Steps between C-alpha positions, in 0.01 A plus 500: 500500500784734591688415179191563286441830674860606452489409133176695461648803667811476283287480183290796610814696577647423159172596335495829689862564399421435135191723517696776670773478240243515220330801656830680544594425140167636377541814706852561367430422133508797264265561207543719193208607280523686169235766440435622144356830379482711185566849631840674475742526790396855594124432499324530839384138478857377452623707792218355710590144406844570643339654810301178546811287444684697767212454747496126438877465538500694826202327659611152396856572619627407156313169470283630213645706217297660221698566180343771277506461120353826358473630144364182344830314544309175560267545203203699379175523693346175379826308538541618858142412592530156338827454687356573843206274421720198423768588754794601280459851648455512877327836544366793298428866550250571222201722433174313548398490134774245425286236674218554249638265229475218755197601712223656292334694782812720521400633156249727670780666694678594177190647337526876467318710759376202704583692817366844585812612684779376726266471801268272303796293387641471852162375622503242220844371605365453853172338387366145486490540121877528484542222757315274256735605220806418712356158570454445126863599442608244760286222355565565130860620505642344819601854599436662838444878504669627815416868457316721251505822699786645294258762367667756280377790293251434216610408149513790255557561129835617363504612137700685238219749437257664747177319587184682606232259369463151350528658155865575570588131532288368213698244296834568669737209570449436870735283702330223699640198688406138427179531699167458323319760709742770384429409139127531564534835679724676252326356196175621655653846537575510128875435497703239317637285786859382447657246734837605639677358806531744790883530494478588127239776523746789520674392179166440327392855585837644404508331159133563423399134506218620726352848538388458859515273802351490847632414840500591868546871556756427771721319247508765230822651631686173561410365154581831325203450266438874511830561321368324188135597546478821707121524539373335818119495519337416833243255366520300826338218306632223724570499871836336550622251757796269511469163665763289670442131442684173546478154349290296743740204510791733575297665774399164646867402520582783739488456879192659655692785659654598164157485335373749757802726457465502121123563501524780757791666319307497172208686659723748683689565179167588337447773757853624434435493124190718528693764692804476273316544169312806617803665654721422204246614241474841662870537411489319165208704369697823498808327360300376200349843441844659521622251240223584255202285595145632509260351756132564420163407644222387266124443514483122528123487436526453120760226549280317748200521267699339219576203724141429604440265202832327572399438862158366395651271238759373748225419749279334238779283360629376835826692498448499876234340721161657423401751766857559618519852357182599684628347823808722476291809423294427812806514726485818707 
């Protein structure tokens, strides 16, 4: 009886030693994740990715390292999103419309003038409607959205010639990304949509391949689009938010404490981003004007009216779940 007990105690002790060693090894293991984005090094979103990486490194005491890859170095928008879906890219910092090719309900987000203003858009990001979209992204893409509160300034039009009405953009070559909603919007507004990758837009404007482009107001200075197309028109046709997302299998492979650190840092970085873009734009706006840019407001009513048939057709043809547009309009 004594021998059996001693053997049992010895086995339990060995088991505890093995468990302790495994736990210590897990706690000391380091992880490195690559995060991809399209924006240039000086863009507010890129700076905020680094801010998030620094938070994660500090709070994890070096156990988790986030390696930024800005400027489309890991591919164009679709390639990056496909990569994070299958796991060849660990993480992404991308505007929300890049999920639309994979999750159809995100098409409504990219439709022009879906949101009344930034307050309406912020309420949407915090709503059950958007929670449902994030769940669809997880189920259909195997991608977990950690944060989507990186809310920047609205997207605006940048063009070679001034724009005061839809007539001024009729039949021009308009740069759009490889996102179907953008094609619908700018075709509906009377332009000739031309697909150009984001890192190539400046050259396309400079060489005349396209006459106009659009993008977040807070990125106009970093991208230097205004040098090739000096007329910035505040169409505010799309409220803009970046998301931080991670491949679900990669996320599942992290210890629980590192999951919490990463998720919390992503949200905190969003708050930092909002402050950064607004502070930086107050400086960049005057710089662009000093360098020859013209920033103009415009009556968006005629533009919105032109898109009403596009919205109806999109709803009728199942471009997003029927009734989704109305659900978003009902958000207070």
